[in-house]
C-alpha positions in Angstrom: 8.4 13.9 -49.9 7.7 11.6 -46.8 11.3 11.5 -45.8 11.6 15.3 -45.9 8.5 15.8 -43.7 9.9 13.2 -41.2 13.3 15.0 -41.2 11.7 18.4 -40.7 9.3 16.9 -37.9 12.2 15.3 -36.2 14.2 18.6 -36.2 11.3 20.3 -34.7 10.3 17.6 -32.2 13.3 15.7 -31.6 12.4 12.1 -30.2 12.8 12.1 -26.4 15.2 9.3 -25.2 13.3 6.6 -22.9 15.1 5.4 -19.8 13.7 2.0 -19.4 13.2 0.9 -15.7 16.1 -0.9 -14.4 15.1 -4.4 -13.6 17.4 -6.7 -11.4 18.9 -9.7 -13.0 16.1 -11.8 -11.4 13.4 -9.6 -13.4 12.1 -7.9 -10.5 11.6 -4.1 -10.3 11.2 -1.5 -7.5 8.0 0.2 -7.2 6.0 2.6 -4.9 3.4 0.5 -3.0 0.6 1.5 -0.7 -2.8 0.1 0.8 -6.2 1.3 0.0 -7.7 3.2 3.0 -10.3 1.4 5.2 -12.8 4.1 5.0 -13.4 7.2 3.1 -15.6 10.2 2.9 -17.8 10.7 -0.2 -21.1 12.2 -1.1 -22.2 15.9 -0.9 -20.1 17.6 1.7 -18.2 14.2 2.6 -21.2 13.3 4.7 -21.2 9.5 3.8 -18.4 7.0 4.4 -17.7 4.0 2.4 -15.4 1.0 2.9 -12.4 1.2 0.4 -13.3 2.0 -3.1 -15.6 1.1 -5.8 -12.9 -1.2 -7.4 -10.5 -1.9 -4.4 -11.3 -3.7 -0.9 -9.8 -1.9 2.0 -6.3 -2.7 2.8 -5.6 -3.8 -0.9 -2.1 -3.6 -1.9 -1.7 -1.4 -5.0 1.6 -0.6 -7.0 1.6 2.9 -7.9 3.3 4.3 -11.2 5.2 7.5 -11.3 3.4 10.9 -11.8 1.9 10.9 -15.1 0.4 14.4 -15.3 1.2 17.8 -13.8 -1.3 17.5 -10.9 1.0 17.1 -8.0 0.2 13.1 -7.6 -3.2 14.0 -7.0 -4.8 11.3 -9.2 -2.4 8.3 -9.8 -2.3 5.1 -11.8 -2.3 1.9 -9.8 -2.3 -1.8 -10.3 -4.1 -4.0 -7.8 -6.4 -6.8 -7.1 -10.1 -5.8 -8.0 -12.6 -6.0 -5.6 -14.9 -8.3 -7.5 -12.9 -10.4 -9.7 -9.4 -10.5 -7.7 -7.7 -10.1 -11.1 -5.1 -7.4 -11.2 -6.5 -4.1 -13.0 -4.9 -0.9 -13.8 -6.9 2.1 -12.6 -6.7 6.0 -12.0 -7.5 6.8 -8.5 -7.1 9.7 -6.1 -3.9 9.4 -4.0 -5.8 10.4 -1.0 -7.3 6.8 -0.8 -3.8 5.3 -0.6 -2.1 5.0 2.7 1.2 3.3 4.1 3.3 4.4 1.3 6.6 2.4 1.1 9.2 1.1 -1.6 9.0 -2.7 -2.2 10.2 -5.0 -5.0 7.8 -6.4 -7.4 8.0 -10.1 -7.8 4.6 -10.9 -9.2 4.8 -11.6 -12.8 1.5 -10.4 -13.7 2.1 -6.9 -12.1 5.7 -6.8 -13.9 4.0 -7.5 -17.2 1.6 -4.7 -16.7 4.3 -2.2 -15.6 6.5 -3.1 -18.8 3.1 -2.8 -21.0 2.4 0.7 -19.6 5.9 1.8 -19.8 6.1 0.6 -23.6 2.5 1.7 -24.6 3.0 5.4 -23.0 6.6 5.9 -23.6 6.9 6.7 -19.8 9.5 5.5 -17.3 8.7 3.5 -14.4 10.6 3.5 -11.0 14.3 3.0 -11.6 15.8 2.5 -8.2 15.0 1.9 -4.7 16.2 5.4 -3.6 14.2 6.9 -6.2 11.1 5.5 -4.8 12.1 6.1 -1.1 12.7 9.9 -2.0 9.1 10.0 -3.5 7.8 8.2 -0.4 9.3 10.9 1.8 7.7 13.7 -0.1 4.4 11.8 -0.1 4.4 11.5 3.6 5.3 15.2 4.0 2.4 16.1 1.7 -0.1 13.9 3.5 0.7 15.2 7.0 0.3 18.9 5.6 -2.9 18.0 4.3 -4.3 16.6 7.5 -3.0 19.4 9.6 -4.6 21.9 7.5 
């Protein structure tokens, strides 16, 4: 009975093949990287400014994961050193709080472990090549320049 149900389920919803992130022979991986803004507006009508974010100091390097939701990369999952403990934390933040987008190789073993864990737990692919990240960087820079000009 259970085998029949599994067969029916798999025929209706076939398992999606996962493309694991391509890591170099030395275990490194390409990633989208940015820095937390120096100051950002918040509060009612954006009347107040604050330094960095609640969890990240200004200028903190954050490793950004690919889009997880269909919101146009408005909210993003990042890995960075937390303001209080200086340990690496994974958070979801506004992409408006990140500047200086670029493609970088990840060497830090803690960040690499977190990238692998997120990939395995959520079943989502991470960045696979430098070219993929650079294309994303170009589109993010275009999008941010359109946001600031309007």
